[in-house]
C-alpha positions in Angstrom: 33.3 12.1 -6.0 29.6 11.3 -6.4 28.0 8.9 -4.0 27.0 6.7 -6.9 30.7 6.4 -7.8 31.6 5.8 -4.2 29.4 2.8 -4.1 31.5 1.0 -6.7 34.5 1.2 -4.4 32.9 -0.1 -1.3 33.6 -3.8 -2.1 30.0 -4.5 -1.3 30.6 -4.1 2.4 28.3 -1.0 2.6 25.3 0.5 0.9 25.9 4.3 0.6 23.4 6.8 -0.7 22.6 10.5 -0.4 20.0 11.4 2.2 17.1 13.1 0.5 19.3 14.2 -2.3 21.6 16.2 -0.1 25.1 15.7 -1.4 26.6 16.6 2.0 24.7 14.0 4.0 25.1 10.2 3.4 23.3 7.2 4.6 25.7 4.3 5.4 24.4 0.8 6.1 26.0 -2.6 6.2 25.4 -4.4 2.9 22.8 -7.2 3.3 24.0 -10.8 3.1 27.6 -9.8 3.8 29.6 -10.1 7.1 29.1 -7.1 9.4 31.9 -4.6 8.9 34.5 -4.0 11.6 35.5 -0.8 13.2 38.5 -0.4 10.9 36.4 -0.8 7.7 33.9 1.7 9.0 36.7 4.2 9.8 38.2 3.8 6.3 34.7 4.4 4.8 34.2 7.5 6.9 37.6 8.9 5.7 36.5 8.3 2.1 33.2 10.0 2.6 34.8 13.0 4.2 37.2 13.3 1.2 34.1 13.2 -1.0 32.6 16.2 0.7 30.2 14.5 3.1 29.7 16.4 6.3 27.2 14.2 8.1 26.6 10.4 8.1 23.4 8.6 9.2 23.1 4.8 9.4 20.2 2.7 8.3 18.3 0.9 11.0 20.8 -1.3 12.9 20.4 -4.3 15.1 22.0 -4.4 18.5 24.7 -6.8 17.3 25.7 -4.3 14.5 26.2 -1.2 16.8 29.6 -1.8 18.3 31.9 -0.9 15.3 29.8 2.2 14.5 29.9 3.4 18.2 33.6 2.9 18.2 33.9 5.3 15.3 32.0 8.1 17.1 28.5 7.5 16.0 25.7 8.4 18.5 22.1 7.4 18.9 19.7 9.4 16.7 16.5 7.5 17.0 15.1 4.2 18.4 12.7 2.1 16.4 10.3 -0.8 17.3 11.0 -4.0 15.4 7.9 -6.3 14.9 7.5 -9.7 13.5 4.5 -11.6 11.9 4.5 -15.4 11.5 2.2 -15.2 8.5 -0.1 -18.0 9.9 -3.2 -15.9 10.5 -3.6 -13.1 7.9 -5.9 -10.2 9.0 -8.9 -9.3 6.9 -8.8 -6.0 5.2 -11.6 -3.5 4.9 -13.9 -4.7 2.1 -14.6 -1.3 0.8 -11.0 -0.2 0.4 -9.9 -0.8 -3.2 -6.2 -1.5 -3.9 -4.4 -1.6 -7.2 -0.9 -1.7 -8.6 1.0 1.7 -8.5 2.0 3.3 -11.8 4.6 6.0 -12.6 1.8 8.6 -12.7 1.2 7.8 -9.0 4.6 8.7 -7.8 3.9 12.4 -7.2 0.8 11.9 -5.1 2.4 9.0 -3.3 5.3 11.3 -2.2 2.9 14.0 -1.2 1.1 11.5 1.1 4.5 10.4 2.5 5.4 13.9 3.3 2.2 14.5 5.2 2.4 11.1 7.0 5.9 11.4 8.3 8.1 14.1 9.9 10.8 15.8 7.8 13.6 13.4 8.8 11.7 10.2 7.8 9.8 11.5 4.7 11.0 10.0 1.4 12.0 11.7 -1.8 11.9 10.0 -5.2 15.3 8.3 -4.7 14.3 7.1 -1.2 11.2 5.6 -2.6 13.1 3.9 -5.4 15.5 2.5 -2.8 12.6 1.1 -0.7 11.2 -0.6 -3.8 14.6 -2.0 -4.9 15.8 -3.1 -1.5 14.7 -6.7 -2.0 14.8 -9.0 -5.1 11.0 -9.0 -5.3 8.7 -6.1 -4.4 5.0 -5.2 -4.4 3.9 -1.5 -4.7 0.2 -0.9 -4.0 -2.0 2.2 -3.7 -5.6 2.7 -2.8 -8.3 3.9 -5.2 -9.2 3.3 -8.8 -7.3 4.9 -11.6 -8.1 8.6 -11.8 -9.3 8.7 -8.2 -7.4 10.3 -5.3 -4.9 8.0 -3.5 -5.4 7.6 0.2 -2.4 5.5 1.1 0.3 3.2 -0.3 2.5 0.3 0.7 5.8 -1.2 -0.5 6.4 -4.8 0.4 9.5 -6.8 -0.3 10.6 -10.4 -0.2 14.1 -11.9 0.1 14.2 -15.7 0.2 11.7 -16.7 2.9 11.6 -13.4 4.7 9.2 -10.6 4.0 9.5 -6.9 4.8 6.8 -4.2 5.0 9.2 -1.6 3.7 6.9 1.4 3.7 3.3 2.2 4.6 1.8 5.6 4.6 -1.8 6.8 4.9 -2.9 10.3 4.2 -3.7 11.9 7.6 -7.0 13.1 6.1 -8.1 9.5 5.6 -7.1 8.0 9.0 -9.6 5.5 10.5 -11.0 4.5 7.1 -9.5 1.0 7.1 -6.8 2.0 4.6 -3.8 1.0 6.8 -5.3 -2.4 7.7 -6.2 -3.1 4.0 -2.7 -2.4 2.9 -1.1 -4.5 5.7 -3.5 -7.4 5.0 -2.7 -7.2 1.3 1.1 -7.2 2.0 1.0 -10.2 4.4 -1.3 -12.2 2.1 1.1 -11.6 -0.9 4.1 -12.6 1.2 2.6 -15.9 2.3 1.5 -16.7 -1.3 5.1 -16.0 -2.5 6.6 -18.4 0.0 7.7 -16.1 2.9 7.7 -17.6 6.4 7.9 -14.4 8.4 7.3 -10.7 7.8 9.2 -7.8 9.5 8.4 -4.2 10.0 9.8 -1.3 12.0 8.3 2.0 13.2 9.4 4.9 15.3 8.9 4.5 19.0 6.8 7.6 19.2 4.5 6.5 16.3 1.7 5.1 18.5 -0.8 4.9 15.7 1.4 2.7 13.5 2.4 0.5 16.4 -1.3 0.0 17.3 -2.1 -0.9 13.7 0.6 -3.5 13.4 -0.3 -5.1 16.7 -4.0 -5.3 15.7 -2.8 -7.0 12.5 -0.9 -9.7 14.4 2.6 -8.4 14.6 4.5 -9.0 17.8 7.4 -6.8 19.0 10.9 -8.4 19.0 12.8 -8.3 22.3 15.2 -5.7 21.0 14.5 -2.9 18.6 16.6 -1.0 16.1 18.7 2.1 16.3 19.5 4.8 13.8 22.9 6.4 14.5 24.5 9.7 13.3 28.0 11.0 13.0 29.3 14.5 12.3 32.0 14.6 9.6 32.8 18.3 9.6 36.3 17.4 10.6 38.3 14.6 9.1 38.0 11.3 11.1 41.1 9.7 12.5 41.6 6.5 10.4 43.4 4.9 13.3 40.4 4.8 15.6 37.6 6.8 17.1 37.7 10.6 16.7 
């Protein structure tokens, strides 16, 4: 059973996708704007994924209140993330010499190359992951640096759902650090969100990514009291549908 087919049977309680195109590894996240799933629903979903040939399951970034039912089904901590918030009152100024433009289809290959250089293997996006980031919210903005035909130094994907904004993805080519690219992309994203009616913007980043954390703080983001967790669960053996394995 393909993961795309599985999604049709989830009754909108979960978002399920392949991790980096690996048909044996799935990413399982609670569906947005739906009640958080209970332990029983997660157990049933794990059984279905195992029957579909999935051997490892990762979660999306989960809030503290969402962890319990996953932990009850044998998930364990994989990585912690900082969660930061911007009130969109004071928008930072971007570097005046950094030119931004709309991303086009021809930009996808260099964008993914930058993403692979900017993040470690686990967090780097493939084409489907980038598409998911762009489509995660009803309205999105996809910007890259440089004029058409010139090398791209960085990119950002920003999304808005109702009055909340999300800096879904930001990556700068390591060869172009300290050139104001990251700040220009953040300023563009926040300005766009405020113009489109958002009241707050959220972003998360790995705890060990000190450079990104410093950038977001410098642009006015403030850390939330509790961060996010990514969990993982081995599905080599069939889970017990009646409770934790």
